OpenMM code with the backbone's topology and positions (N, CA, C; nanometers):
from openmm import Vec3, app, unit

residues = "MET ALA GLY LEU ARG ILE LYS GLN SER ASP ILE ASN THR ILE ILE PHE ASP PHE ASP GLY THR LEU ALA GLN LEU ASN ILE ASP PHE GLN LYS MET ARG GLU VAL ILE ALA ALA LEU ILE LEU SER TYR GLY ILE SER LYS ASP ARG LEU SER SER ASN PHE VAL LEU GLU MET ILE ASP GLU VAL CYS ALA ILE ILE SER ARG ARG SER ILE ALA GLU ALA ARG GLU PHE LEU VAL ASP ALA ASN THR VAL ILE GLU ASN ILE GLU THR ASP ALA ALA LYS ASN GLY GLU LEU PHE LYS".split()
positions = [
    Vec3(5.4693, 2.0750, 5.1278),
    Vec3(5.5913, 2.1508, 5.1302),
    Vec3(5.5770, 2.2759, 5.2167),
    Vec3(5.4860, 2.2727, 5.3086),
    Vec3(5.4679, 2.3856, 5.3982),
    Vec3(5.5958, 2.4082, 5.4760),
    Vec3(5.6327, 2.5338, 5.4892),
    Vec3(5.7520, 2.5669, 5.5648),
    Vec3(5.8805, 2.5575, 5.4843),
    Vec3(5.8736, 2.5159, 5.3586),
    Vec3(5.9915, 2.5075, 5.2736),
    Vec3(6.0454, 2.6471, 5.2476),
    Vec3(6.1728, 2.6655, 5.2731),
    Vec3(6.2369, 2.7949, 5.2523),
    Vec3(6.3353, 2.7825, 5.1361),
    Vec3(6.3224, 2.8718, 5.0403),
    Vec3(6.4152, 2.8749, 4.9282),
    Vec3(6.4887, 3.0076, 4.9325),
    Vec3(6.6197, 3.0015, 4.9312),
    Vec3(6.7000, 3.1227, 4.9304),
    Vec3(6.7076, 3.1758, 4.7872),
    Vec3(6.7100, 3.3076, 4.7744),
    Vec3(6.7192, 3.3685, 4.6425),
    Vec3(6.8414, 3.3175, 4.5671),
    Vec3(6.9490, 3.2909, 4.6366),
    Vec3(7.0711, 3.2432, 4.5718),
    Vec3(7.0538, 3.1026, 4.5142),
    Vec3(6.9508, 3.0286, 4.5578),
    Vec3(6.9242, 2.8946, 4.5055),
    Vec3(6.8485, 2.8990, 4.3721),
    Vec3(6.7946, 3.0145, 4.3372),
    Vec3(6.7138, 3.0279, 4.2154),
    Vec3(6.8004, 3.0852, 4.1047),
    Vec3(6.8065, 3.0142, 3.9914),
    Vec3(6.8835, 3.0667, 3.8795),
    Vec3(6.7970, 3.0980, 3.7580),
    Vec3(6.6707, 3.0523, 3.7587),
    Vec3(6.5818, 3.0789, 3.6464),
    Vec3(6.4380, 3.0866, 3.6954),
    Vec3(6.3646, 3.1818, 3.6420),
    Vec3(6.2210, 3.1905, 3.6665),
    Vec3(6.1537, 3.1968, 3.5305),
    Vec3(6.0558, 3.1118, 3.5109),
    Vec3(5.9844, 3.1070, 3.3832),
    Vec3(5.8391, 3.1465, 3.4074),
    Vec3(5.7905, 3.2411, 3.3289),
    Vec3(5.6509, 3.2809, 3.3341),
    Vec3(5.5791, 3.2202, 3.2142),
    Vec3(5.4652, 3.1598, 3.2395),
    Vec3(5.3858, 3.0978, 3.1338),
    Vec3(5.2508, 3.1691, 3.1290),
    Vec3(5.2391, 3.2654, 3.0389),
    Vec3(5.1178, 3.3459, 3.0325),
    Vec3(5.0119, 3.2897, 2.9380),
    Vec3(5.0459, 3.1888, 2.8604),
    Vec3(4.9498, 3.1436, 2.7598),
    Vec3(4.9172, 2.9946, 2.7662),
    Vec3(4.9586, 2.9274, 2.8714),
    Vec3(4.9239, 2.7863, 2.8858),
    Vec3(5.0107, 2.6918, 2.8065),
    Vec3(5.1320, 2.7321, 2.7728),
    Vec3(5.2238, 2.6467, 2.6982),
    Vec3(5.2852, 2.5399, 2.7873),
    Vec3(5.3212, 2.5759, 2.9081),
    Vec3(5.3923, 2.4858, 2.9983),
    Vec3(5.3055, 2.4327, 3.1117),
    Vec3(5.1987, 2.5042, 3.1413),
    Vec3(5.1144, 2.4664, 3.2551),
    Vec3(4.9675, 2.4814, 3.2195),
    Vec3(4.8871, 2.4024, 3.2851),
    Vec3(4.7419, 2.4062, 3.2667),
    Vec3(4.6877, 2.5383, 3.3209),
    Vec3(4.6188, 2.6139, 3.2375),
    Vec3(4.5551, 2.7376, 3.2827),
    Vec3(4.4219, 2.7050, 3.3476),
    Vec3(4.4031, 2.7526, 3.4697),
    Vec3(4.2780, 2.7272, 3.5417),
    Vec3(4.2086, 2.8571, 3.5790),
    Vec3(4.2408, 2.9642, 3.5095),
    Vec3(4.1837, 3.0943, 3.5424),
    Vec3(4.0407, 3.1013, 3.4900),
    Vec3(3.9495, 3.1370, 3.5781),
    Vec3(3.8092, 3.1524, 3.5408),
    Vec3(3.7889, 3.2960, 3.4923),
    Vec3(3.8071, 3.3163, 3.3627),
    Vec3(3.7987, 3.4509, 3.3066),
    Vec3(3.6570, 3.5079, 3.3140),
    Vec3(3.5569, 3.4223, 3.3065),
    Vec3(3.4181, 3.4699, 3.3200),
    Vec3(3.3960, 3.5249, 3.4611),
    Vec3(3.4434, 3.4527, 3.5605),
    Vec3(3.4329, 3.5008, 3.6990),
    Vec3(3.5071, 3.6330, 3.7144),
    Vec3(3.6264, 3.6409, 3.6557),
    Vec3(3.7060, 3.7628, 3.6635),
    Vec3(3.6282, 3.8801, 3.6037),
    Vec3(3.5676, 3.8577, 3.4869),
    Vec3(3.4887, 3.9615, 3.4211),
    Vec3(3.3726, 4.0059, 3.5094),
    Vec3(3.3045, 3.9091, 3.5722),
    Vec3(3.1898, 3.9392, 3.6577),
    Vec3(3.2314, 4.0181, 3.7821),
    Vec3(3.3411, 3.9785, 3.8447),
    Vec3(3.3869, 4.0476, 3.9650),
    Vec3(3.4333, 4.1894, 3.9307),
    Vec3(3.5040, 4.2029, 3.8194),
    Vec3(3.5478, 4.3364, 3.7758),
    Vec3(3.4265, 4.4221, 3.7400),
    Vec3(3.3260, 4.3634, 3.6751),
    Vec3(3.2044, 4.4387, 3.6417),
    Vec3(3.1353, 4.4882, 3.7681),
    Vec3(3.1303, 4.4052, 3.8717),
    Vec3(3.0709, 4.4460, 3.9997),
    Vec3(3.1535, 4.5573, 4.0634),
    Vec3(3.2854, 4.5478, 4.0548),
    Vec3(3.3723, 4.6524, 4.1078),
    Vec3(3.3472, 4.7840, 4.0342),
    Vec3(3.3367, 4.7758, 3.9027),
    Vec3(3.3103, 4.8951, 3.8215),
    Vec3(3.1792, 4.9601, 3.8654),
    Vec3(3.0786, 4.8782, 3.8838),
    Vec3(2.9482, 4.9291, 3.9277),
    Vec3(2.9582, 4.9942, 4.0656),
    Vec3(3.0413, 4.9378, 4.1528),
    Vec3(3.0574, 4.9952, 4.2871),
    Vec3(3.1193, 5.1346, 4.2817),
    Vec3(3.1854, 5.1679, 4.1719),
    Vec3(3.2405, 5.3013, 4.1512),
    Vec3(3.1431, 5.3907, 4.0741),
    Vec3(3.0194, 5.3428, 4.0586),
    Vec3(2.9145, 5.4239, 3.9980),
    Vec3(2.9166, 5.4296, 3.8470),
    Vec3(2.9780, 5.3307, 3.7847),
    Vec3(2.9874, 5.3293, 3.6388),
    Vec3(2.9209, 5.2035, 3.5860),
    Vec3(2.8291, 5.2215, 3.4937),
    Vec3(2.7607, 5.1087, 3.4317),
    Vec3(2.8517, 5.0447, 3.3282),
    Vec3(2.8574, 4.9128, 3.3296),
    Vec3(2.9391, 4.8394, 3.2318),
    Vec3(2.8925, 4.8688, 3.0895),
    Vec3(2.7657, 4.9090, 3.0755),
    Vec3(2.7110, 4.9418, 2.9431),
    Vec3(2.7816, 5.0616, 2.8793),
    Vec3(2.8463, 5.1433, 2.9600),
    Vec3(2.9188, 5.2601, 2.9084),
    Vec3(3.0511, 5.2228, 2.8437),
    Vec3(3.0949, 5.0989, 2.8633),
    Vec3(3.2262, 5.0569, 2.8154),
    Vec3(3.2173, 4.9962, 2.6768),
    Vec3(3.3233, 5.0164, 2.5993),
    Vec3(3.3239, 4.9649, 2.4622),
    Vec3(3.3830, 4.8246, 2.4529),
    Vec3(3.4470, 4.7773, 2.5614),
    Vec3(3.5130, 4.6467, 2.5574),
    Vec3(3.4580, 4.5549, 2.6651),
    Vec3(3.4633, 4.4250, 2.6360),
    Vec3(3.4248, 4.3235, 2.7331),
    Vec3(3.5489, 4.2494, 2.7847),
    Vec3(3.6679, 4.2947, 2.7413),
    Vec3(3.7930, 4.2359, 2.7872),
    Vec3(3.8340, 4.3051, 2.9176),
    Vec3(3.8723, 4.2273, 3.0162),
    Vec3(3.8943, 4.2783, 3.1510),
    Vec3(3.9949, 4.3936, 3.1553),
    Vec3(4.1110, 4.3764, 3.0972),
    Vec3(4.2128, 4.4815, 3.1064),
    Vec3(4.1692, 4.6092, 3.0360),
    Vec3(4.1015, 4.5941, 2.9229),
    Vec3(4.0507, 4.7108, 2.8510),
    Vec3(3.9397, 4.7793, 2.9302),
    Vec3(3.8545, 4.7008, 2.9968),
    Vec3(3.7500, 4.7574, 3.0821),
    Vec3(3.8137, 4.8412, 3.1927),
    Vec3(3.9163, 4.7869, 3.2538),
    Vec3(3.9849, 4.8568, 3.3624),
    Vec3(4.0446, 4.9882, 3.3119),
    Vec3(4.1084, 4.9839, 3.1957),
    Vec3(4.1665, 5.1062, 3.1387),
    Vec3(4.0596, 5.2115, 3.1121),
    Vec3(3.9477, 5.1686, 3.0542),
    Vec3(3.8395, 5.2630, 3.0251),
    Vec3(3.7846, 5.3261, 3.1524),
    Vec3(3.7631, 5.2439, 3.2537),
    Vec3(3.7082, 5.2945, 3.3791),
    Vec3(3.8073, 5.3886, 3.4468),
    Vec3(3.9337, 5.3562, 3.4428),
    Vec3(4.0349, 5.4474, 3.4990),
    Vec3(4.0263, 5.5844, 3.4316),
    Vec3(4.0118, 5.5847, 3.3011),
    Vec3(4.0024, 5.7116, 3.2283),
    Vec3(3.8776, 5.7886, 3.2702),
    Vec3(3.7668, 5.7202, 3.2833),
    Vec3(3.6411, 5.7845, 3.3237),
    Vec3(3.6532, 5.8416, 3.4646),
    Vec3(3.7022, 5.7589, 3.5573),
    Vec3(3.7118, 5.8021, 3.6971),
    Vec3(3.8137, 5.9151, 3.7120),
    Vec3(3.9211, 5.9114, 3.6360),
    Vec3(4.0255, 6.0131, 3.6506),
    Vec3(3.9750, 6.1525, 3.6147),
    Vec3(3.8671, 6.1591, 3.5365),
    Vec3(3.8094, 6.2901, 3.5045),
    Vec3(3.7490, 6.3559, 3.6274),
    Vec3(3.7068, 6.2729, 3.7247),
    Vec3(3.6490, 6.3309, 3.8464),
    Vec3(3.7471, 6.3289, 3.9629),
    Vec3(3.8423, 6.2325, 3.9622),
    Vec3(3.9376, 6.2249, 4.0729),
    Vec3(4.0518, 6.1298, 4.0382),
    Vec3(4.1716, 6.1840, 4.0344),
    Vec3(4.2904, 6.1012, 4.0087),
    Vec3(4.3091, 6.0010, 4.1234),
    Vec3(4.2870, 6.0468, 4.2453),
    Vec3(4.3033, 5.9585, 4.3616),
    Vec3(4.2057, 5.8418, 4.3553),
    Vec3(4.0818, 5.8692, 4.3161),
    Vec3(3.9829, 5.7621, 4.3060),
    Vec3(4.0182, 5.6654, 4.1930),
    Vec3(4.0724, 5.7181, 4.0839),
    Vec3(4.1152, 5.6323, 3.9727),
    Vec3(4.2279, 5.5395, 4.0175),
    Vec3(4.3204, 5.5925, 4.0951),
    Vec3(4.4301, 5.5090, 4.1477),
    Vec3(4.3749, 5.4012, 4.2412),
    Vec3(4.2788, 5.4400, 4.3254),
    Vec3(4.2161, 5.3439, 4.4168),
    Vec3(4.1464, 5.2329, 4.3384),
    Vec3(4.0734, 5.2714, 4.2335),
    Vec3(4.0069, 5.1718, 4.1493),
    Vec3(4.1095, 5.0771, 4.0885),
    Vec3(4.2190, 5.1316, 4.0379),
    Vec3(4.3208, 5.0484, 3.9742),
    Vec3(4.3811, 4.9494, 4.0731),
    Vec3(4.4065, 4.9936, 4.1950),
    Vec3(4.4583, 4.9033, 4.2987),
    Vec3(4.3553, 4.7942, 4.3276),
    Vec3(4.2283, 4.8333, 4.3425),
    Vec3(4.1220, 4.7355, 4.3687),
    Vec3(4.1098, 4.6343, 4.2548),
    Vec3(4.1125, 4.6830, 4.1312),
    Vec3(4.0989, 4.5942, 4.0152),
    Vec3(4.2174, 4.4980, 4.0058),
    Vec3(4.3379, 4.5496, 4.0270),
    Vec3(4.4559, 4.4636, 4.0215),
    Vec3(4.4551, 4.3607, 4.1334),
    Vec3(4.4017, 4.3975, 4.2481),
    Vec3(4.3904, 4.3023, 4.3591),
    Vec3(4.2943, 4.1897, 4.3231),
    Vec3(4.1824, 4.2237, 4.2593),
    Vec3(4.0864, 4.1220, 4.2144),
    Vec3(4.1546, 4.0245, 4.1193),
    Vec3(4.2226, 4.0775, 4.0202),
    Vec3(4.2892, 3.9930, 3.9206),
    Vec3(4.3960, 3.9062, 3.9869),
    Vec3(4.4758, 3.9674, 4.0706),
    Vec3(4.5829, 3.8920, 4.1384),
    Vec3(4.5257, 3.7790, 4.2239),
    Vec3(4.4190, 3.8064, 4.2967),
    Vec3(4.3583, 3.7033, 4.3814),
    Vec3(4.3023, 3.5879, 4.2991),
    Vec3(4.2355, 3.6182, 4.1900),
    Vec3(4.1795, 3.5128, 4.1045),
    Vec3(4.2913, 3.4315, 4.0404),
    Vec3(4.3951, 3.4992, 3.9917),
    Vec3(4.5068, 3.4281, 3.9298),
    Vec3(4.5846, 3.3446, 4.0324),
    Vec3(4.6022, 3.3968, 4.1523),
    Vec3(4.6730, 3.3223, 4.2571),
    Vec3(4.5945, 3.1982, 4.2976),
    Vec3(4.4635, 3.2137, 4.3141),
    Vec3(4.3797, 3.0975, 4.3468),
    Vec3(4.3880, 2.9923, 4.2368),
    Vec3(4.3868, 3.0367, 4.1116),
    Vec3(4.3952, 2.9429, 3.9991),
    Vec3(4.5309, 2.8723, 3.9964),
    Vec3(4.6361, 2.9456, 4.0265),
    Vec3(4.7707, 2.8871, 4.0234),
    Vec3(4.7877, 2.7795, 4.1298),
    Vec3(4.7161, 2.7923, 4.2398),
    Vec3(4.7249, 2.6915, 4.3461),
    Vec3(4.6773, 2.5551, 4.2980),
    Vec3(4.5920, 2.5542, 4.1959),
    Vec3(4.5387, 2.4286, 4.1434),
    Vec3(4.5985, 2.3925, 4.0077),
    Vec3(4.7007, 2.4650, 3.9678),
    Vec3(4.7611, 2.4402, 3.8373),
    Vec3(4.8549, 2.3212, 3.8376),
    Vec3(4.8827, 2.2741, 3.7184),
    Vec3(4.9752, 2.1620, 3.6988),
    Vec3(5.0600, 2.1886, 3.5760),
    Vec3(5.1838, 2.1421, 3.5825),
    Vec3(5.2696, 2.1497, 3.4639),
    Vec3(5.2304, 2.0371, 3.3684),
    Vec3(5.2404, 2.0655, 3.2385),
    Vec3(5.2184, 1.9594, 3.1408),
    Vec3(5.3384, 1.8650, 3.1444),
    Vec3(5.3131, 1.7385, 3.1146),
    Vec3(5.4218, 1.6392, 3.1132),
    Vec3(5.5156, 1.6647, 2.9976),
] * unit.nanometer
topology = app.Topology()
chain = topology.addChain("A")
for resn in residues:
    res = topology.addResidue(resn, chain)
    for name in ("N", "CA", "C"):
        topology.addAtom(name, app.Element.getBySymbol(name[0]), res)
């Protein structure tokens, strides 16, 4: 379907499936955790300092830590972390399938 163009006026409903009810989830959460942990380390923060092993909570904690030294750096980290998550989720969605 390369080159397929859909006009906004042709769309009447968009459904988001965040929990795998309608589509097969192919997100590698372990990979996501590892990549985010490496990103955290690149900002000079050891993952051992964090109280959570959940990705979004890790990101929130690191933002709070970094913001104490620089709001701009905390914003940069948040953009970087969200880009990592978006890329992993987008790659996973390319291989997803709807349940019958």
